[in-house]
CHARMM-style PDB file with segment names, atoms N, HN, CA, C and O in Angstrom:
ATOM      1  N   MET     1      -1.217   8.314   4.163  1.00  0.00      PROA
ATOM      2  CA  MET     1      -1.150   8.280   5.629  1.00  0.00      PROA
ATOM      3  C   MET     1       0.238   7.952   6.100  1.00  0.00      PROA
ATOM      4  O   MET     1       0.861   7.007   5.616  1.00  0.00      PROA
ATOM      5  N   GLN     2       0.729   8.730   7.050  1.00  0.00      PROA
ATOM      6  HN  GLN     2       0.223   9.497   7.444  1.00  0.00      PROA
ATOM      7  CA  GLN     2       2.064   8.504   7.503  1.00  0.00      PROA
ATOM      8  C   GLN     2       1.962   7.332   8.618  1.00  0.00      PROA
ATOM      9  O   GLN     2       1.101   7.308   9.497  1.00  0.00      PROA
ATOM     10  N   ASN     3       2.922   6.419   8.449  1.00  0.00      PROA
ATOM     11  HN  ASN     3       3.622   6.438   7.735  1.00  0.00      PROA
ATOM     12  CA  ASN     3       2.850   5.311   9.420  1.00  0.00      PROA
ATOM     13  C   ASN     3       4.099   5.254  10.421  1.00  0.00      PROA
ATOM     14  O   ASN     3       4.094   4.495  11.390  1.00  0.00      PROA
ATOM     15  N   TYR     4       5.129   6.076  10.135  1.00  0.00      PROA
ATOM     16  HN  TYR     4       5.133   6.693   9.348  1.00  0.00      PROA
ATOM     17  CA  TYR     4       6.278   6.119  11.022  1.00  0.00      PROA
ATOM     18  C   TYR     4       6.521   7.566  11.314  1.00  0.00      PROA
ATOM     19  O   TYR     4       6.302   8.459  10.496  1.00  0.00      PROA
ATOM     20  N   PHE     5       6.986   7.750  12.526  1.00  0.00      PROA
ATOM     21  HN  PHE     5       7.164   7.024  13.191  1.00  0.00      PROA
ATOM     22  CA  PHE     5       7.277   9.088  13.092  1.00  0.00      PROA
ATOM     23  C   PHE     5       8.645   9.179  13.794  1.00  0.00      PROA
ATOM     24  O   PHE     5       9.122   8.190  14.351  1.00  0.00      PROA
ATOM     25  N   ASP     6       9.263  10.344  13.768  1.00  0.00      PROA
ATOM     26  HN  ASP     6       8.876  11.148  13.316  1.00  0.00      PROA
ATOM     27  CA  ASP     6      10.471  10.526  14.357  1.00  0.00      PROA
ATOM     28  C   ASP     6      10.435  10.628  16.025  1.00  0.00      PROA
ATOM     29  O   ASP     6      11.394  10.318  16.732  1.00  0.00      PROA
ATOM     30  N   THR     7       9.284  11.069  16.471  1.00  0.00      PROA
ATOM     31  HN  THR     7       8.505  11.321  15.897  1.00  0.00      PROA
ATOM     32  CA  THR     7       9.100  11.203  17.877  1.00  0.00      PROA
ATOM     33  C   THR     7       7.919  10.353  18.408  1.00  0.00      PROA
ATOM     34  O   THR     7       6.978  10.042  17.677  1.00  0.00      PROA
ATOM     35  N   LEU     8       8.010   9.979  19.750  1.00  0.00      PROA
ATOM     36  HN  LEU     8       8.774  10.231  20.343  1.00  0.00      PROA
ATOM     37  CA  LEU     8       6.878   9.370  20.311  1.00  0.00      PROA
ATOM     38  C   LEU     8       5.641  10.301  20.400  1.00  0.00      PROA
ATOM     39  O   LEU     8       4.513   9.842  20.214  1.00  0.00      PROA
ATOM     40  N   ASN     9       5.843  11.553  20.671  1.00  0.00      PROA
ATOM     41  HN  ASN     9       6.759  11.926  20.821  1.00  0.00      PROA
ATOM     42  CA  ASN     9       4.732  12.498  20.740  1.00  0.00      PROA
ATOM     43  C   ASN     9       4.029  12.579  19.394  1.00  0.00      PROA
ATOM     44  O   ASN     9       2.800  12.553  19.325  1.00  0.00      PROA
ATOM     45  N   ASP    10       4.848  12.683  18.276  1.00  0.00      PROA
ATOM     46  HN  ASP    10       5.847  12.704  18.333  1.00  0.00      PROA
ATOM     47  CA  ASP    10       4.152  12.661  16.927  1.00  0.00      PROA
ATOM     48  C   ASP    10       3.310  11.406  16.622  1.00  0.00      PROA
ATOM     49  O   ASP    10       2.229  11.448  16.034  1.00  0.00      PROA
ATOM     50  N   ALA    11       3.885  10.329  17.060  1.00  0.00      PROA
ATOM     51  HN  ALA    11       4.763  10.295  17.537  1.00  0.00      PROA
ATOM     52  CA  ALA    11       3.157   9.093  16.808  1.00  0.00      PROA
ATOM     53  C   ALA    11       1.854   9.090  17.650  1.00  0.00      PROA
ATOM     54  O   ALA    11       0.783   8.815  17.110  1.00  0.00      PROA
ATOM     55  N   LEU    12       1.927   9.365  18.841  1.00  0.00      PROA
ATOM     56  HN  LEU    12       2.797   9.588  19.281  1.00  0.00      PROA
ATOM     57  CA  LEU    12       0.793   9.363  19.692  1.00  0.00      PROA
ATOM     58  C   LEU    12      -0.362  10.472  19.178  1.00  0.00      PROA
ATOM     59  O   LEU    12      -1.574  10.261  19.161  1.00  0.00      PROA
ATOM     60  N   ALA    13       0.251  11.584  18.804  1.00  0.00      PROA
ATOM     61  HN  ALA    13       1.236  11.756  18.818  1.00  0.00      PROA
ATOM     62  CA  ALA    13      -0.663  12.632  18.234  1.00  0.00      PROA
ATOM     63  C   ALA    13      -1.296  12.206  17.045  1.00  0.00      PROA
ATOM     64  O   ALA    13      -2.397  12.682  16.772  1.00  0.00      PROA
ATOM     65  N   SER    14      -0.762  11.375  16.294  1.00  0.00      PROA
ATOM     66  HN  SER    14       0.133  10.988  16.517  1.00  0.00      PROA
ATOM     67  CA  SER    14      -1.423  10.925  14.907  1.00  0.00      PROA
ATOM     68  C   SER    14      -2.697  10.256  15.304  1.00  0.00      PROA
ATOM     69  O   SER    14      -3.647  10.353  14.528  1.00  0.00      PROA
ATOM     70  N   GLU    15      -2.838   9.561  16.464  1.00  0.00      PROA
ATOM     71  HN  GLU    15      -2.066   9.483  17.094  1.00  0.00      PROA
ATOM     72  CA  GLU    15      -4.047   8.866  16.770  1.00  0.00      PROA
ATOM     73  C   GLU    15      -4.830   9.458  17.965  1.00  0.00      PROA
ATOM     74  O   GLU    15      -5.704   8.816  18.547  1.00  0.00      PROA
ATOM     75  N   SER    16      -4.463  10.743  18.307  1.00  0.00      PROA
ATOM     76  HN  SER    16      -3.753  11.265  17.834  1.00  0.00      PROA
ATOM     77  CA  SER    16      -5.123  11.486  19.404  1.00  0.00      PROA
ATOM     78  C   SER    16      -4.962  10.716  20.743  1.00  0.00      PROA
ATOM     79  O   SER    16      -5.910  10.586  21.518  1.00  0.00      PROA
ATOM     80  N   LEU    17      -3.741  10.215  20.983  1.00  0.00      PROA
ATOM     81  HN  LEU    17      -2.971  10.320  20.354  1.00  0.00      PROA
ATOM     82  CA  LEU    17      -3.540   9.492  22.254  1.00  0.00      PROA
ATOM     83  C   LEU    17      -2.597  10.047  23.245  1.00  0.00      PROA
ATOM     84  O   LEU    17      -2.232   9.376  24.210  1.00  0.00      PROA
ATOM     85  N   LEU    18      -2.164  11.338  23.021  1.00  0.00      PROA
ATOM     86  HN  LEU    18      -2.460  11.883  22.237  1.00  0.00      PROA
ATOM     87  CA  LEU    18      -1.251  11.992  23.922  1.00  0.00      PROA
ATOM     88  C   LEU    18      -1.861  12.126  25.338  1.00  0.00      PROA
ATOM     89  O   LEU    18      -1.131  11.961  26.316  1.00  0.00      PROA
ATOM     90  N   ASP    19      -3.144  12.415  25.481  1.00  0.00      PROA
ATOM     91  HN  ASP    19      -3.737  12.550  24.687  1.00  0.00      PROA
ATOM     92  CA  ASP    19      -3.708  12.617  26.738  1.00  0.00      PROA
ATOM     93  C   ASP    19      -3.846  11.351  27.680  1.00  0.00      PROA
ATOM     94  O   ASP    19      -4.159  11.475  28.863  1.00  0.00      PROA
ATOM     95  N   ILE    20      -3.610  10.204  27.124  1.00  0.00      PROA
ATOM     96  HN  ILE    20      -3.355  10.104  26.162  1.00  0.00      PROA
ATOM     97  CA  ILE    20      -3.826   9.006  27.991  1.00  0.00      PROA
ATOM     98  C   ILE    20      -2.521   8.230  28.044  1.00  0.00      PROA
ATOM     99  O   ILE    20      -2.472   7.145  28.624  1.00  0.00      PROA
ATOM    100  N   TRP    21      -1.453   8.772  27.441  1.00  0.00      PROA
ATOM    101  HN  TRP    21      -1.492   9.653  26.970  1.00  0.00      PROA
ATOM    102  CA  TRP    21      -0.166   8.022  27.582  1.00  0.00      PROA
ATOM    103  C   TRP    21       0.328   8.172  29.015  1.00  0.00      PROA
ATOM    104  O   TRP    21       0.343   9.276  29.558  1.00  0.00      PROA
ATOM    105  N   PRO    22       0.761   6.984  29.668  1.00  0.00      PROA
ATOM    106  CA  PRO    22       1.030   7.062  31.154  1.00  0.00      PROA
ATOM    107  C   PRO    22       2.508   7.319  31.432  1.00  0.00      PROA
ATOM    108  O   PRO    22       2.851   7.366  32.614  1.00  0.00      PROA
ATOM    109  N   ILE    23       3.371   7.483  30.528  1.00  0.00      PROA
ATOM    110  HN  ILE    23       3.093   7.445  29.568  1.00  0.00      PROA
ATOM    111  CA  ILE    23       4.772   7.524  30.858  1.00  0.00      PROA
ATOM    112  C   ILE    23       5.387   8.651  30.074  1.00  0.00      PROA
ATOM    113  O   ILE    23       4.841   9.016  29.033  1.00  0.00      PROA
ATOM    114  N   THR    24       6.486   9.226  30.504  1.00  0.00      PROA
ATOM    115  HN  THR    24       6.929   8.930  31.350  1.00  0.00      PROA
ATOM    116  CA  THR    24       7.246  10.270  29.853  1.00  0.00      PROA
ATOM    117  C   THR    24       8.409   9.776  29.151  1.00  0.00      PROA
ATOM    118  O   THR    24       8.897  10.442  28.238  1.00  0.00      PROA
ATOM    119  N   ALA    25       8.912   8.623  29.516  1.00  0.00      PROA
ATOM    120  HN  ALA    25       8.516   8.082  30.258  1.00  0.00      PROA
ATOM    121  CA  ALA    25      10.170   8.108  28.882  1.00  0.00      PROA
ATOM    122  C   ALA    25       9.850   7.492  27.513  1.00  0.00      PROA
ATOM    123  O   ALA    25       8.722   7.059  27.277  1.00  0.00      PROA
ATOM    124  N   SER    26      10.839   7.452  26.616  1.00  0.00      PROA
ATOM    125  HN  SER    26      11.756   7.803  26.808  1.00  0.00      PROA
ATOM    126  CA  SER    26      10.530   6.891  25.250  1.00  0.00      PROA
ATOM    127  C   SER    26      10.893   5.454  25.369  1.00  0.00      PROA
ATOM    128  O   SER    26      11.516   4.997  26.327  1.00  0.00      PROA
ATOM    129  N   LEU    27      10.465   4.749  24.328  1.00  0.00      PROA
ATOM    130  HN  LEU    27       9.959   5.120  23.550  1.00  0.00      PROA
ATOM    131  CA  LEU    27      10.608   3.338  24.162  1.00  0.00      PROA
ATOM    132  C   LEU    27      12.037   3.017  23.720  1.00  0.00      PROA
ATOM    133  O   LEU    27      12.615   3.784  22.951  1.00  0.00      PROA
ATOM    134  N   PRO    28      12.671   1.824  24.215  1.00  0.00      PROA
ATOM    135  CA  PRO    28      13.909   1.559  23.680  1.00  0.00      PROA
ATOM    136  C   PRO    28      13.800   1.049  22.195  1.00  0.00      PROA
ATOM    137  O   PRO    28      12.732   0.623  21.755  1.00  0.00      PROA
ATOM    138  N   TYR    29      14.900   1.106  21.473  1.00  0.00      PROA
ATOM    139  HN  TYR    29      15.768   1.452  21.830  1.00  0.00      PROA
ATOM    140  CA  TYR    29      14.883   0.630  20.080  1.00  0.00      PROA
ATOM    141  C   TYR    29      14.481  -0.874  20.165  1.00  0.00      PROA
ATOM    142  O   TYR    29      14.808  -1.643  21.069  1.00  0.00      PROA
ATOM    143  N   GLY    30      13.687  -1.179  19.032  1.00  0.00      PROA
ATOM    144  HN  GLY    30      13.421  -0.554  18.298  1.00  0.00      PROA
ATOM    145  CA  GLY    30      13.194  -2.606  18.898  1.00  0.00      PROA
ATOM    146  C   GLY    30      12.127  -3.050  19.847  1.00  0.00      PROA
ATOM    147  O   GLY    30      11.815  -4.240  19.849  1.00  0.00      PROA
ATOM    148  N   ALA    31      11.541  -2.208  20.650  1.00  0.00      PROA
ATOM    149  HN  ALA    31      11.795  -1.241  20.648  1.00  0.00      PROA
ATOM    150  CA  ALA    31      10.550  -2.627  21.645  1.00  0.00      PROA
ATOM    151  C   ALA    31       9.219  -2.379  21.259  1.00  0.00      PROA
ATOM    152  O   ALA    31       8.970  -1.454  20.485  1.00  0.00      PROA
ATOM    153  N   THR    32       8.289  -3.145  21.738  1.00  0.00      PROA
ATOM    154  HN  THR    32       8.491  -3.896  22.366  1.00  0.00      PROA
ATOM    155  CA  THR    32       6.762  -3.060  21.575  1.00  0.00      PROA
ATOM    156  C   THR    32       6.309  -3.093  22.909  1.00  0.00      PROA
ATOM    157  O   THR    32       6.640  -3.997  23.676  1.00  0.00      PROA
ATOM    158  N   ILE    33       5.485  -2.050  23.267  1.00  0.00      PROA
ATOM    159  HN  ILE    33       5.217  -1.316  22.644  1.00  0.00      PROA
ATOM    160  CA  ILE    33       4.763  -2.038  24.492  1.00  0.00      PROA
ATOM    161  C   ILE    33       3.304  -1.886  24.356  1.00  0.00      PROA
ATOM    162  O   ILE    33       2.860  -1.367  23.332  1.00  0.00      PROA
ATOM    163  N   GLY    34       2.508  -2.294  25.302  1.00  0.00      PROA
ATOM    164  HN  GLY    34       2.869  -2.715  26.134  1.00  0.00      PROA
ATOM    165  CA  GLY    34       1.058  -2.020  25.251  1.00  0.00      PROA
ATOM    166  C   GLY    34       0.559  -1.928  26.615  1.00  0.00      PROA
ATOM    167  O   GLY    34       1.172  -2.347  27.597  1.00  0.00      PROA
ATOM    168  N   PHE    35      -0.638  -1.332  26.637  1.00  0.00      PROA
ATOM    169  HN  PHE    35      -1.136  -0.991  25.839  1.00  0.00      PROA
ATOM    170  CA  PHE    35      -1.341  -1.038  28.055  1.00  0.00      PROA
ATOM    171  C   PHE    35      -2.702  -0.698  27.799  1.00  0.00      PROA
ATOM    172  O   PHE    35      -3.053  -0.269  26.700  1.00  0.00      PROA
ATOM    173  N   ALA    36      -3.553  -0.878  28.827  1.00  0.00      PROA
ATOM    174  HN  ALA    36      -3.269  -1.227  29.720  1.00  0.00      PROA
ATOM    175  CA  ALA    36      -4.919  -0.396  28.792  1.00  0.00      PROA
ATOM    176  C   ALA    36      -5.079   0.800  29.609  1.00  0.00      PROA
ATOM    177  O   ALA    36      -4.515   0.870  30.701  1.00  0.00      PROA
ATOM    178  N   SER    37      -5.860   1.816  29.128  1.00  0.00      PROA
ATOM    179  HN  SER    37      -6.318   1.759  28.241  1.00  0.00      PROA
ATOM    180  CA  SER    37      -6.085   2.992  29.932  1.00  0.00      PROA
ATOM    181  C   SER    37      -7.254   3.678  29.312  1.00  0.00      PROA
ATOM    182  O   SER    37      -7.339   3.808  28.090  1.00  0.00      PROA
ATOM    183  N   ALA    38      -8.215   4.147  30.198  1.00  0.00      PROA
ATOM    184  HN  ALA    38      -8.145   4.041  31.190  1.00  0.00      PROA
ATOM    185  CA  ALA    38      -9.407   4.895  29.734  1.00  0.00      PROA
ATOM    186  C   ALA    38     -10.157   4.156  28.656  1.00  0.00      PROA
ATOM    187  O   ALA    38     -10.544   4.720  27.633  1.00  0.00      PROA
ATOM    188  N   GLY    39     -10.366   2.787  28.929  1.00  0.00      PROA
ATOM    189  HN  GLY    39     -10.052   2.329  29.760  1.00  0.00      PROA
ATOM    190  CA  GLY    39     -11.213   2.084  27.931  1.00  0.00      PROA
ATOM    191  C   GLY    39     -10.570   1.860  26.608  1.00  0.00      PROA
ATOM    192  O   GLY    39     -11.261   1.534  25.643  1.00  0.00      PROA
ATOM    193  N   ARG    40      -9.221   2.025  26.511  1.00  0.00      PROA
ATOM    194  HN  ARG    40      -8.660   2.289  27.295  1.00  0.00      PROA
ATOM    195  CA  ARG    40      -8.545   1.812  25.242  1.00  0.00      PROA
ATOM    196  C   ARG    40      -7.398   0.829  25.443  1.00  0.00      PROA
ATOM    197  O   ARG    40      -6.738   0.931  26.477  1.00  0.00      PROA
ATOM    198  N   TRP    41      -7.115  -0.066  24.598  1.00  0.00      PROA
ATOM    199  HN  TRP    41      -7.651  -0.149  23.758  1.00  0.00      PROA
ATOM    200  CA  TRP    41      -5.929  -0.825  24.554  1.00  0.00      PROA
ATOM    201  C   TRP    41      -4.935  -0.159  23.510  1.00  0.00      PROA
ATOM    202  O   TRP    41      -5.291   0.160  22.376  1.00  0.00      PROA
ATOM    203  N   ILE    42      -3.778   0.001  23.961  1.00  0.00      PROA
ATOM    204  HN  ILE    42      -3.489  -0.258  24.883  1.00  0.00      PROA
ATOM    205  CA  ILE    42      -2.839   0.741  23.025  1.00  0.00      PROA
ATOM    206  C   ILE    42      -1.548  -0.064  22.904  1.00  0.00      PROA
ATOM    207  O   ILE    42      -1.044  -0.650  23.862  1.00  0.00      PROA
ATOM    208  N   SER    43      -1.058  -0.058  21.711  1.00  0.00      PROA
ATOM    209  HN  SER    43      -1.467   0.418  20.932  1.00  0.00      PROA
ATOM    210  CA  SER    43       0.129  -0.863  21.426  1.00  0.00      PROA
ATOM    211  C   SER    43       1.066   0.068  20.555  1.00  0.00      PROA
ATOM    212  O   SER    43       0.584   0.723  19.631  1.00  0.00      PROA
ATOM    213  N   ILE    44       2.380   0.115  20.857  1.00  0.00      PROA
ATOM    214  HN  ILE    44       2.772  -0.416  21.608  1.00  0.00      PROA
ATOM    215  CA  ILE    44       3.225   1.004  19.933  1.00  0.00      PROA
ATOM    216  C   ILE    44       4.623   0.214  19.786  1.00  0.00      PROA
ATOM    217  O   ILE    44       5.060  -0.507  20.683  1.00  0.00      PROA
ATOM    218  N   TYR    45       5.218   0.409  18.667  1.00  0.00      PROA
ATOM    219  HN  TYR    45       4.864   0.994  17.938  1.00  0.00      PROA
ATOM    220  CA  TYR    45       6.449  -0.336  18.300  1.00  0.00      PROA
ATOM    221  C   TYR    45       7.439   0.876  17.995  1.00  0.00      PROA
ATOM    222  O   TYR    45       7.061   1.949  17.525  1.00  0.00      PROA
ATOM    223  N   ARG    46       8.672   0.582  18.303  1.00  0.00      PROA
ATOM    224  HN  ARG    46       8.978  -0.290  18.684  1.00  0.00      PROA
ATOM    225  CA  ARG    46       9.906   1.589  17.967  1.00  0.00      PROA
ATOM    226  C   ARG    46      10.780   0.611  17.230  1.00  0.00      PROA
ATOM    227  O   ARG    46      11.134  -0.463  17.716  1.00  0.00      PROA
ATOM    228  N   ASP    47      11.130   1.064  15.960  1.00  0.00      PROA
ATOM    229  HN  ASP    47      10.843   1.936  15.564  1.00  0.00      PROA
ATOM    230  CA  ASP    47      12.023   0.319  15.078  1.00  0.00      PROA
ATOM    231  C   ASP    47      13.372   0.199  15.681  1.00  0.00      PROA
ATOM    232  O   ASP    47      13.877   1.162  16.257  1.00  0.00      PROA
ATOM    233  N   GLY    48      14.009  -1.002  15.570  1.00  0.00      PROA
ATOM    234  HN  GLY    48      13.599  -1.785  15.102  1.00  0.00      PROA
ATOM    235  CA  GLY    48      15.211  -1.234  16.218  1.00  0.00      PROA
ATOM    236  C   GLY    48      16.485  -0.703  15.459  1.00  0.00      PROA
ATOM    237  O   GLY    48      17.582  -0.655  16.014  1.00  0.00      PROA
ATOM    238  N   VAL    49      16.268  -0.294  14.116  1.00  0.00      PROA
ATOM    239  HN  VAL    49      15.377  -0.333  13.665  1.00  0.00      PROA
ATOM    240  CA  VAL    49      17.340   0.301  13.394  1.00  0.00      PROA
ATOM    241  C   VAL    49      17.211   1.901  13.268  1.00  0.00      PROA
ATOM    242  O   VAL    49      18.167   2.631  13.531  1.00  0.00      PROA
ATOM    243  N   THR    50      16.104   2.338  12.896  1.00  0.00      PROA
ATOM    244  HN  THR    50      15.328   1.745  12.682  1.00  0.00      PROA
ATOM    245  CA  THR    50      15.974   3.771  12.564  1.00  0.00      PROA
ATOM    246  C   THR    50      15.451   4.517  13.855  1.00  0.00      PROA
ATOM    247  O   THR    50      15.549   5.743  13.888  1.00  0.00      PROA
ATOM    248  N   GLY    51      14.919   3.858  14.880  1.00  0.00      PROA
ATOM    249  HN  GLY    51      14.839   2.861  14.853  1.00  0.00      PROA
ATOM    250  CA  GLY    51      14.423   4.546  16.105  1.00  0.00      PROA
ATOM    251  C   GLY    51      13.106   5.143  15.890  1.00  0.00      PROA
ATOM    252  O   GLY    51      12.522   5.675  16.834  1.00  0.00      PROA
ATOM    253  N   GLN    52      12.564   5.093  14.655  1.00  0.00      PROA
ATOM    254  HN  GLN    52      13.038   4.661  13.888  1.00  0.00      PROA
ATOM    255  CA  GLN    52      11.159   5.766  14.466  1.00  0.00      PROA
ATOM    256  C   GLN    52      10.170   4.945  15.201  1.00  0.00      PROA
ATOM    257  O   GLN    52      10.380   3.772  15.508  1.00  0.00      PROA
ATOM    258  N   TYR    53       9.070   5.605  15.479  1.00  0.00      PROA
ATOM    259  HN  TYR    53       8.899   6.559  15.231  1.00  0.00      PROA
ATOM    260  CA  TYR    53       7.922   5.054  16.191  1.00  0.00      PROA
ATOM    261  C   TYR    53       6.763   4.738  15.112  1.00  0.00      PROA
ATOM    262  O   TYR    53       6.415   5.584  14.289  1.00  0.00      PROA
ATOM    263  N   GLU    54       6.254   3.585  15.179  1.00  0.00      PROA
ATOM    264  HN  GLU    54       6.536   2.898  15.848  1.00  0.00      PROA
ATOM    265  CA  GLU    54       5.106   3.165  14.315  1.00  0.00      PROA
ATOM    266  C   GLU    54       3.848   3.744  14.799  1.00  0.00      PROA
ATOM    267  O   GLU    54       3.670   3.965  15.997  1.00  0.00      PROA
ATOM    268  N   ARG    55       2.924   4.010  13.849  1.00  0.00      PROA
ATOM    269  HN  ARG    55       3.069   3.830  12.876  1.00  0.00      PROA
ATOM    270  CA  ARG    55       1.662   4.566  14.320  1.00  0.00      PROA
ATOM    271  C   ARG    55       1.074   3.590  15.323  1.00  0.00      PROA
ATOM    272  O   ARG    55       1.134   2.379  15.114  1.00  0.00      PROA
ATOM    273  N   PRO    56       0.495   4.109  16.434  1.00  0.00      PROA
ATOM    274  CA  PRO    56       0.021   3.243  17.445  1.00  0.00      PROA
ATOM    275  C   PRO    56      -1.214   2.396  16.997  1.00  0.00      PROA
ATOM    276  O   PRO    56      -1.945   2.817  16.100  1.00  0.00      PROA
ATOM    277  N   VAL    57      -1.434   1.272  17.584  1.00  0.00      PROA
ATOM    278  HN  VAL    57      -0.840   0.930  18.312  1.00  0.00      PROA
ATOM    279  CA  VAL    57      -2.610   0.438  17.259  1.00  0.00      PROA
ATOM    280  C   VAL    57      -3.427   0.705  18.499  1.00  0.00      PROA
ATOM    281  O   VAL    57      -2.870   0.652  19.596  1.00  0.00      PROA
ATOM    282  N   HSD    58      -4.683   0.982  18.402  1.00  0.00      PROA
ATOM    283  HN  HSD    58      -5.136   1.025  17.512  1.00  0.00      PROA
ATOM    284  CA  HSD    58      -5.444   1.085  19.558  1.00  0.00      PROA
ATOM    285  C   HSD    58      -7.022   0.679  19.302  1.00  0.00      PROA
ATOM    286  O   HSD    58      -7.509   0.740  18.173  1.00  0.00      PROA
ATOM    287  N   TYR    59      -7.644   0.331  20.259  1.00  0.00      PROA
ATOM    288  HN  TYR    59      -7.249   0.282  21.176  1.00  0.00      PROA
ATOM    289  CA  TYR    59      -9.074  -0.139  20.105  1.00  0.00      PROA
ATOM    290  C   TYR    59      -9.791  -0.081  21.478  1.00  0.00      PROA
ATOM    291  O   TYR    59      -9.113  -0.058  22.505  1.00  0.00      PROA
ATOM    292  N   ALA    60     -11.073  -0.058  21.520  1.00  0.00      PROA
ATOM    293  HN  ALA    60     -11.624  -0.076  20.686  1.00  0.00      PROA
ATOM    294  CA  ALA    60     -11.912  -0.053  22.694  1.00  0.00      PROA
ATOM    295  C   ALA    60     -11.629  -1.421  23.448  1.00  0.00      PROA
ATOM    296  O   ALA    60     -11.356  -2.454  22.837  1.00  0.00      PROA
ATOM    297  N   THR    61     -11.708  -1.344  24.692  1.00  0.00      PROA
ATOM    298  HN  THR    61     -11.930  -0.505  25.189  1.00  0.00      PROA
ATOM    299  CA  THR    61     -11.611  -2.573  25.636  1.00  0.00      PROA
ATOM    300  C   THR    61     -12.340  -2.384  26.813  1.00  0.00      PROA
ATOM    301  O   THR    61     -12.484  -1.249  27.266  1.00  0.00      PROA
ATOM    302  N   GLN    62     -12.858  -3.454  27.409  1.00  0.00      PROA
ATOM    303  HN  GLN    62     -12.741  -4.377  27.041  1.00  0.00      PROA
ATOM    304  CA  GLN    62     -13.424  -3.431  28.745  1.00  0.00      PROA
ATOM    305  C   GLN    62     -12.449  -3.918  29.828  1.00  0.00      PROA
ATOM    306  O   GLN    62     -12.797  -4.147  30.986  1.00  0.00      PROA
ATOM    307  N   MET    63     -11.170  -4.062  29.346  1.00  0.00      PROA
ATOM    308  HN  MET    63     -10.887  -3.876  28.405  1.00  0.00      PROA
ATOM    309  CA  MET    63     -10.054  -4.450  30.339  1.00  0.00      PROA
ATOM    310  C   MET    63      -9.782  -3.337  31.308  1.00  0.00      PROA
ATOM    311  O   MET    63      -9.853  -2.158  30.964  1.00  0.00      PROA
ATOM    312  N   ALA    64      -9.464  -3.726  32.542  1.00  0.00      PROA
ATOM    313  HN  ALA    64      -9.406  -4.684  32.822  1.00  0.00      PROA
ATOM    314  CA  ALA    64      -9.165  -2.723  33.543  1.00  0.00      PROA
ATOM    315  C   ALA    64      -7.832  -2.048  33.083  1.00  0.00      PROA
ATOM    316  O   ALA    64      -7.041  -2.589  32.310  1.00  0.00      PROA
ATOM    317  N   ASP    65      -7.667  -0.810  33.636  1.00  0.00      PROA
ATOM    318  HN  ASP    65      -8.310  -0.370  34.264  1.00  0.00      PROA
ATOM    319  CA  ASP    65      -6.277  -0.213  33.282  1.00  0.00      PROA
ATOM    320  C   ASP    65      -5.104  -0.876  33.766  1.00  0.00      PROA
ATOM    321  O   ASP    65      -5.133  -1.392  34.883  1.00  0.00      PROA
ATOM    322  N   THR    66      -4.044  -0.924  33.034  1.00  0.00      PROA
ATOM    323  HN  THR    66      -4.020  -0.505  32.126  1.00  0.00      PROA
ATOM    324  CA  THR    66      -2.770  -1.752  33.388  1.00  0.00      PROA
ATOM    325  C   THR    66      -1.687  -0.784  33.356  1.00  0.00      PROA
ATOM    326  O   THR    66      -1.820   0.371  32.950  1.00  0.00      PROA
ATOM    327  N   GLY    67      -0.642  -1.279  33.786  1.00  0.00      PROA
ATOM    328  HN  GLY    67      -0.534  -2.216  34.116  1.00  0.00      PROA
ATOM    329  CA  GLY    67       0.704  -0.636  33.640  1.00  0.00      PROA
ATOM    330  C   GLY    67       1.253  -1.002  32.284  1.00  0.00      PROA
ATOM    331  O   GLY    67       0.589  -1.704  31.523  1.00  0.00      PROA
ATOM    332  N   ILE    68       2.392  -0.567  31.976  1.00  0.00      PROA
ATOM    333  HN  ILE    68       2.931   0.004  32.595  1.00  0.00      PROA
ATOM    334  CA  ILE    68       3.028  -0.944  30.667  1.00  0.00      PROA
ATOM    335  C   ILE    68       3.402  -2.406  30.695  1.00  0.00      PROA
ATOM    336  O   ILE    68       3.891  -2.974  31.671  1.00  0.00      PROA
ATOM    337  N   ILE    69       3.132  -2.947  29.559  1.00  0.00      PROA
ATOM    338  HN  ILE    69       2.735  -2.485  28.766  1.00  0.00      PROA
ATOM    339  CA  ILE    69       3.456  -4.376  29.254  1.00  0.00      PROA
ATOM    340  C   ILE    69       4.392  -4.524  28.177  1.00  0.00      PROA
ATOM    341  O   ILE    69       4.073  -4.119  27.059  1.00  0.00      PROA
ATOM    342  N   HSD    70       5.587  -5.093  28.393  1.00  0.00      PROA
ATOM    343  HN  HSD    70       5.846  -5.422  29.301  1.00  0.00      PROA
ATOM    344  CA  HSD    70       6.538  -5.289  27.280  1.00  0.00      PROA
ATOM    345  C   HSD    70       6.069  -6.576  26.413  1.00  0.00      PROA
ATOM    346  O   HSD    70       6.001  -7.704  26.899  1.00  0.00      PROA
ATOM    347  N   LEU    71       5.779  -6.288  25.164  1.00  0.00      PROA
ATOM    348  HN  LEU    71       5.835  -5.371  24.769  1.00  0.00      PROA
ATOM    349  CA  LEU    71       5.289  -7.368  24.282  1.00  0.00      PROA
ATOM    350  C   LEU    71       6.327  -8.064  23.500  1.00  0.00      PROA
ATOM    351  OT1 LEU    71       6.016  -8.979  22.737  1.00  0.00      PROA
TER     352      LEU     71
END
């Protein structure tokens, strides 16, 4: 299983999350962001050296939808 991806879209597609991603801008190097949307909590990290995106972590939540949270 691939865990790092060259593009944000590839990382999101690996977990079927493209349709609920709320932003079009990419993450800055070394950043981790999270948000709740459509009953899912999603967190994704971008490596600070290579710029690659880690496979998103996501799970079901009863949390209300949020905006982007820098973690």
